[in-house]
C-alpha positions as CSV (number, residue, x, y, z in Angstrom):
1,X,32.1,61.1,-58.5
2,X,34.1,64.2,-57.8
3,X,36.4,64.2,-54.6
4,X,36.0,67.0,-52.3
5,X,38.2,68.1,-49.4
6,X,36.4,68.3,-46.0
7,X,37.4,68.5,-42.4
8,X,37.3,65.0,-40.9
9,X,34.6,64.2,-38.2
10,X,36.2,60.8,-37.4
11,X,40.1,61.4,-37.8
12,X,40.5,64.6,-35.8
13,X,42.7,65.5,-32.9
14,X,42.2,69.3,-33.0
15,X,40.1,70.5,-35.9
16,X,40.1,67.6,-38.4
17,X,42.4,69.3,-40.9
18,X,45.2,66.6,-41.1
19,X,42.5,64.0,-41.1
20,X,40.6,65.5,-43.9
21,X,43.7,65.9,-46.1
22,X,44.6,62.4,-45.4
23,X,41.2,61.1,-46.4
24,X,41.2,63.2,-49.4
25,X,44.8,62.0,-50.5
26,X,44.0,58.3,-49.5
27,X,46.9,58.5,-47.0
28,X,47.0,57.7,-43.3
29,X,46.3,61.0,-41.4
30,X,49.2,60.2,-39.1
31,X,51.7,60.6,-42.0
32,X,50.0,64.0,-42.8
33,X,50.3,65.0,-39.0
34,X,54.0,64.0,-38.9
35,X,54.7,66.0,-42.0
36,X,52.8,69.0,-40.7
37,X,54.7,68.7,-37.4
38,X,58.1,68.6,-39.2
39,X,57.2,71.6,-41.2
40,X,56.0,73.5,-38.1
41,X,59.2,72.9,-36.3
42,X,61.1,74.3,-39.2
43,X,59.2,77.5,-39.1
44,X,59.3,77.9,-35.3
45,X,55.7,76.7,-35.1
46,X,54.4,79.9,-36.3
47,X,53.9,79.0,-40.0
48,X,52.2,75.6,-39.2
49,X,50.0,76.9,-36.5
50,X,48.8,79.9,-38.6
51,X,48.2,77.7,-41.7
52,X,46.3,75.1,-39.6
53,X,44.0,77.8,-38.1
54,X,43.4,79.2,-41.7
55,X,42.7,75.7,-43.0
56,X,40.1,75.2,-40.2
57,X,38.2,78.1,-41.4
58,X,38.6,77.6,-45.1
59,X,38.0,73.8,-45.5
60,X,34.3,73.1,-45.1
61,X,32.7,70.5,-42.8
62,X,30.7,67.7,-44.4
63,X,27.0,68.5,-44.2
């Protein structure tokens, strides 16, 4: 069966992006959130926030 990336409905804090990526990769979503936060701090939050918003609109919800 083919794996697909979806926004998470169960592991979400804001939009389900990190939860969905964690489920897709088989990694705890908390690890994804920590990596995302570290990258966001490194870009003065602008890069991480913009990428998160874009991902919320690009990654589909499970139907």
